[in-house]
C-alpha positions, -999 to 999 in steps of 0.1 A, spaced: -196 189 -113 -177 171 -86 -162 148 -111 -152 177 -133 -134 192 -103 -117 159 -95 -135 157 -62 -153 129 -45 -191 134 -39 -203 131 -3 -233 108 4 -266 125 7 -250 159 -3 -234 163 30 -265 156 52 -246 127 70 -213 127 89 -193 143 61 -207 178 54 -211 197 21 -213 182 -14 -178 171 -23 -141 173 -15 -106 164 -26 -73 164 -6 -71 202 -5 -107 216 -10 -142 213 4 -169 221 -21 -205 233 -18 -220 229 -53 -253 245 -64 -272 244 -97 -292 274 -107 -313 285 -137 -310 323 -137 -310 333 -100 -293 319 -69 -296 332 -34 -265 328 -12 -272 325 26 -245 336 50 -252 305 71 -243 282 42 -211 301 36 -201 302 73 -208 265 76 -187 257 45 -158 279 58 -160 264 93 -160 228 81 -132 235 57 -110 251 83 -116 221 107 -106 197 79 -76 219 69 -90 225 34 -99 255 13 -136 263 11 -151 267 -25 -187 276 -32 -196 267 -68 -227 279 -86 -233 263 -120 -259 282 -140 -279 268 -169 -262 277 -201 -227 267 -189 -217 298 -168 -200 287 -135 -191 310 -106 -164 299 -81 -165 317 -47 -136 315 -22 -149 326 12 -125 340 37 -130 355 71 -115 386 85 -105 419 68 -105 420 30 
């Protein structure tokens, strides 16, 4: 999925110095694969948002479901 997005994968899926799964010049990605159900934890979203802001990038949470459906989430903080 990172290649499809034009992003560079991070070693160990972000477990090392560079956090989260992939990034490009403007975006920090967290990418998940799911069969039919995926649980989103607020801690994951807050971590993605916080790291993206520090890096001056846009956070994007991507869920790729079996069957080809992909959901792109753009977390923000503050009032809707």
